[in-house]
Backbone as a chain_set.jsonl record, in Angstrom:
{"seq": "LPPCCRAKMALRLAVAVLVAAVAGLARAGIYPDDHWSYSTKLTNENFDAEVQKAVDSDKTLFVRWIASEG", "coords": {"N": [[48.99, 2.641, 17.671], [48.176, 5.779, 19.028], [45.381, 6.313, 21.307], [43.648, 8.591, 20.525], [43.869, 8.761, 17.693], [43.132, 6.27, 16.912], [40.381, 6.431, 17.695], [39.683, 8.579, 15.816], [40.065, 7.254, 13.384], [38.167, 5.201, 13.673], [35.741, 6.608, 13.655], [35.895, 7.801, 11.206], [35.552, 5.496, 9.764], [33.123, 4.632, 10.47], [31.564, 6.658, 9.427], [32.025, 6.449, 6.756], [30.942, 3.941, 6.092], [28.225, 4.551, 6.757], [27.679, 6.468, 4.707], [28.057, 4.967, 2.472], [25.948, 3.026, 2.86], [23.609, 4.753, 2.736], [23.871, 5.731, 0.189], [23.466, 3.282, -1.31], [20.952, 2.744, -0.653], [19.523, 4.804, -1.842], [20.174, 4.445, -4.481], [18.841, 1.944, -4.917], [16.292, 2.71, -4.623], [13.122, 3.621, -2.939], [10.905, 2.241, -2.724], [9.93, -1.149, -3.287], [10.052, -2.876, -6.532], [7.64, -3.961, -7.155], [5.63, -2.653, -5.851], [3.139, -1.544, -6.529], [1.504, -3.5, -6.95], [0.237, -4.132, -4.571], [-0.692, -1.611, -3.61], [-2.533, 1.432, -4.039], [-2.578, 3.864, -6.37], [-3.548, 6.977, -5.75], [-5.442, 9.451, -7.201], [-6.639, 12.702, -8.167], [-9.126, 12.112, -9.359], [-9.863, 9.573, -8.461], [-9.648, 9.573, -5.578], [-11.76, 10.343, -3.793], [-13.698, 8.066, -4.203], [-12.063, 5.95, -3.526], [-11.577, 6.383, -0.736], [-14.119, 6.397, 0.302], [-14.828, 3.625, -0.306], [-13.199, 2.293, 1.451], [-14.106, 3.317, 3.803], [-16.776, 2.4, 3.848], [-16.33, -0.469, 3.734], [-15.432, -0.686, 6.322], [-12.727, -0.513, 6.916], [-9.332, 0.406, 7.417], [-7.575, 3.235, 6.153], [-4.646, 4.221, 4.789], [-3.177, 7.132, 3.805], [-0.525, 8.411, 1.853], [1.168, 11.196, 1.112], [3.187, 12.107, -1.565], [5.559, 14.3, -2.726], [5.871, 14.819, -6.237], [6.702, 15.196, -9.625], [4.836, 14.463, -11.311]], "CA": [[48.405, 3.959, 17.444], [47.539, 6.359, 20.081], [43.83, 6.332, 21.371], [42.965, 9.531, 19.663], [44.077, 8.31, 16.366], [42.223, 5.094, 16.715], [39.027, 7.136, 17.674], [39.264, 9.244, 14.603], [39.825, 6.171, 12.241], [36.785, 4.529, 13.826], [34.774, 7.656, 13.373], [35.899, 7.929, 9.658], [35.033, 4.285, 9.149], [31.546, 4.647, 10.639], [30.908, 7.664, 8.431], [32.093, 5.941, 5.364], [29.795, 2.863, 5.996], [26.942, 5.205, 6.765], [27.546, 7.177, 3.551], [27.907, 3.736, 1.499], [24.561, 2.487, 3.034], [22.679, 5.634, 2.342], [24.027, 5.648, -1.38], [22.923, 2.165, -1.647], [19.348, 2.772, -0.51], [19.197, 5.857, -2.828], [20.189, 3.801, -5.728], [17.914, 0.991, -4.859], [14.963, 3.173, -4.568], [12.529, 3.546, -1.59], [9.862, 1.214, -2.723], [10.079, -2.401, -4.132], [9.505, -2.746, -7.872], [6.202, -4.42, -7.288], [4.851, -2.043, -4.781], [1.901, -1.085, -7.14], [0.531, -4.69, -6.972], [-0.3, -4.182, -3.346], [-1.004, -0.424, -3.176], [-3.257, 1.983, -5.144], [-2.16, 5.223, -6.735], [-4.563, 7.848, -5.613], [-5.465, 10.646, -7.965], [-7.819, 13.652, -7.923], [-10.29, 11.494, -9.958], [-10.329, 8.326, -7.738], [-9.467, 9.853, -4.297], [-12.997, 10.223, -2.958], [-14.105, 6.835, -4.276], [-11.205, 4.988, -2.737], [-11.825, 6.722, 0.658], [-15.587, 5.979, 0.628], [-14.739, 2.287, -0.395], [-12.604, 1.753, 2.664], [-15.112, 3.57, 4.879], [-17.938, 1.436, 3.626], [-15.812, -1.721, 4.149], [-14.993, -0.611, 7.762], [-11.429, -0.644, 6.806], [-8.406, 1.549, 7.674], [-6.949, 3.569, 4.892], [-3.491, 5.037, 5.004], [-2.778, 7.89, 2.553], [0.773, 9.136, 1.992], [1.438, 12.253, -0.056], [4.628, 12.212, -1.989], [5.915, 15.218, -3.696], [6.43, 14.31, -7.356], [6.45, 16.02, -10.68], [3.663, 14.091, -12.194]], "C": [[47.846, 4.53, 18.784], [45.992, 6.344, 20.183], [43.078, 7.259, 20.587], [42.896, 9.274, 18.296], [43.156, 7.105, 16.072], [40.684, 5.438, 16.757], [38.673, 7.685, 16.328], [39.259, 8.407, 13.48], [38.522, 5.456, 12.466], [35.675, 5.383, 13.442], [34.765, 7.735, 11.775], [35.34, 6.545, 8.997], [33.453, 4.223, 9.126], [30.921, 5.559, 9.638], [31.032, 6.98, 6.923], [31.102, 4.782, 5.157], [28.424, 3.491, 5.944], [26.668, 5.816, 5.388], [27.277, 6.056, 2.451], [26.453, 3.175, 1.599], [23.463, 3.325, 2.511], [22.721, 5.761, 0.699], [23.383, 4.427, -1.92], [21.523, 2.213, -1.596], [18.935, 3.761, -1.572], [19.155, 5.19, -4.206], [19.167, 2.689, -5.929], [16.367, 1.249, -4.974], [14.285, 2.902, -3.189], [11.492, 2.47, -1.547], [10.401, 0.084, -3.588], [9.469, -2.269, -5.514], [8.068, -3.143, -8.011], [5.291, -3.806, -6.308], [3.285, -1.691, -5.447], [1.009, -2.395, -7.232], [-0.117, -4.828, -5.551], [-0.676, -2.783, -2.806], [-1.715, 0.334, -4.286], [-2.793, 3.413, -5.153], [-3.445, 6.051, -6.718], [-4.336, 9.112, -6.371], [-6.596, 11.642, -7.644], [-9.125, 12.912, -8.401], [-10.643, 10.284, -9.061], [-10.297, 8.556, -6.153], [-10.738, 9.529, -3.462], [-13.605, 8.856, -2.982], [-13.387, 5.858, -3.405], [-11.399, 5.106, -1.203], [-13.156, 6.089, 1.137], [-15.552, 4.358, 0.494], [-14.274, 1.717, 0.858], [-13.523, 2.166, 3.865], [-16.203, 2.647, 5.05], [-17.57, 0.006, 4.038], [-15.385, -1.77, 5.7], [-13.458, -0.956, 7.865], [-10.601, 0.635, 7.042], [-7.742, 1.918, 6.457], [-5.809, 4.577, 5.195], [-3.206, 5.792, 3.692], [-1.546, 8.581, 2.893], [0.849, 9.951, 0.795], [2.843, 12.201, -0.254], [4.873, 13.207, -3.04], [6.51, 14.517, -4.955], [6.156, 15.427, -8.48], [5.258, 15.654, -11.448], [2.897, 13.048, -11.668]], "O": [[47.152, 3.846, 19.536], [45.352, 6.362, 19.131], [42.035, 6.931, 20.021], [41.86, 9.562, 17.697], [42.503, 7.041, 15.031], [39.86, 4.879, 16.034], [37.631, 7.391, 15.742], [38.51, 8.712, 12.552], [37.832, 5.132, 11.499], [34.687, 4.875, 12.911], [33.702, 7.729, 11.153], [34.783, 6.511, 7.9], [32.716, 3.905, 8.192], [29.87, 5.263, 9.07], [30.13, 7.052, 6.089], [30.488, 4.695, 4.094], [27.554, 3.045, 5.196], [25.539, 5.712, 4.909], [26.379, 6.209, 1.622], [25.818, 2.891, 0.584], [22.502, 2.824, 1.928], [21.687, 5.875, 0.041], [22.758, 4.527, -2.975], [20.884, 1.709, -2.521], [17.92, 3.475, -2.207], [18.21, 5.366, -4.976], [18.673, 2.52, -7.044], [15.476, 0.454, -5.272], [14.767, 2.097, -2.392], [11.222, 1.865, -0.51], [11.209, 0.301, -4.492], [8.444, -1.602, -5.659], [7.369, -2.684, -8.915], [4.263, -4.387, -5.961], [2.333, -1.609, -4.671], [-0.166, -2.291, -7.584], [-1.01, -5.665, -5.419], [-0.974, -2.707, -1.614], [-1.544, -0.059, -5.44], [-2.639, 4.069, -4.123], [-4.325, 5.86, -7.557], [-3.3, 9.769, -6.274], [-7.455, 11.306, -6.829], [-10.169, 13.149, -7.791], [-11.845, 10.038, -8.962], [-10.905, 7.745, -5.455], [-10.781, 8.639, -2.613], [-14.035, 8.406, -1.92], [-13.973, 5.066, -2.668], [-11.388, 4.111, -0.478], [-13.268, 5.402, 2.153], [-16.317, 3.77, 1.258], [-14.853, 0.745, 1.343], [-13.667, 1.405, 4.821], [-16.543, 2.168, 6.132], [-18.399, -0.682, 4.633], [-15.034, -2.828, 6.222], [-13.017, -1.613, 8.808], [-11.083, 1.758, 6.893], [-7.333, 1.03, 5.709], [-6.03, 5.635, 5.784], [-3.022, 5.192, 2.633], [-1.401, 9.225, 3.932], [0.642, 9.524, -0.341], [3.644, 12.239, 0.68], [4.442, 13.01, -4.176], [7.469, 13.753, -4.85], [5.472, 16.421, -8.24], [4.71, 16.477, -12.182], [1.91, 12.639, -12.279]]}, "num_chains": 1, "name": "protein.A"}
């Protein structure tokens, strides 16, 4: 095959692999099934207390907002 055809085939293969990888990740989900065993769901009701608990313990608290329906 001419070099231009090989380059196109390689690009198509790379795109197919990337699409398959992204589809696999989307199907698997972003977080592992047990992520709530080592994280805390923050709500309007517990947010201030959880932040204060981390501050009082001289710990770092990482809060991530994720858009969701509920």
